[in-house]
Steps between C-alpha positions, in 0.01 A plus 500: 500500500141602569244286670125550458286414796147396404229537753225247499156656486234326699158419366345761723731766362421396144129529566551842655696617194239366260223662698683832499555477124135414445387792714712749308411360156254735322471299181136424411349750742305671222359168384385412851339842550329472163367155595348654812343791307383307193173369649411850620579650158288235326206570734532876448518463121203265492305732731553801273402304187196341665378827653515686167331206325221489759437874476481485120265200501273657761475819294406299192244305703333818625516654151327199346218517757448873440505452123235225506270716713546798269436301180184335634368832633537654153269244340127541458442148368712192556382237254151435366500151650691298758757367253572842352518658845749244626710540185511877547598468865766245407646759261516754783676246718752441221595866535556441874725204417694721260562751781638223725739382227789404518411380850293188559125570506376143548412571865318825419131479591232765457132544560305775322166584658238757399328626816174694515373696797139498612305807373395585857801385704859527379620258768305217335710384206460190287683325219369587154745265324841353565788348308776277643851481357714198586230365733485804728196451730220741408141529620202417282268759358259636761728423796567763763847649469639799684727763358857518640404806707186691593402797287658368180166469321181705509134397478400334174849516352743225405870426526753261349698322769816310404654271761825319438766287660843389389742249648854635499788252512864604555768396252647243740172309496594358161877484559542347846335164577285516813476881494125537464398852599219704348313821579143571396421853390146633492358812342163647410376806319155649438415705192186694418362410155542776242128509424306218667544145618645309203262246349641151530392225258201710392342503848519875567639445852192306597502144629 
């Protein structure tokens, strides 16, 4: 006849056994590690997407500014009157909007200014005419306006100066409530007219 002797396990021993089993249990380790890494992976993925998007949009922004300056500099006459001149400039700006597509161009602002240098002093430059796009602040005809750098214009000559700004907003601005971050880009380009200062609204670059 065989007798079995059962040993009573104390609560402390039970806790020690459970703790040892828990320590040696590897189930779910991958899930825990993934939970730790997931935020970092999301940030990295978003960073790559946002960086490539920003680079592409900035290139399109600069391209639109350069294109507007080139198109205006090619013209000899921009409209026979104020209405026709504004309509022609609006058409040029439509081309700039097309370049920005498919990205949002509602925050794109531009100012096109024809600048003439004094016949005796190239450092004295004044506005011959100006055109604002999306309420970009421009100076009135006859106002003093300097070129972006010295030596860009010679005595008695003219230049077309395009100044622009664009407000860039990351993707998360529209996806995450309270995430309101924006960056303002600025650019400017000066072009020499192909022949002479383009007439604007039939005024022959004269206020």
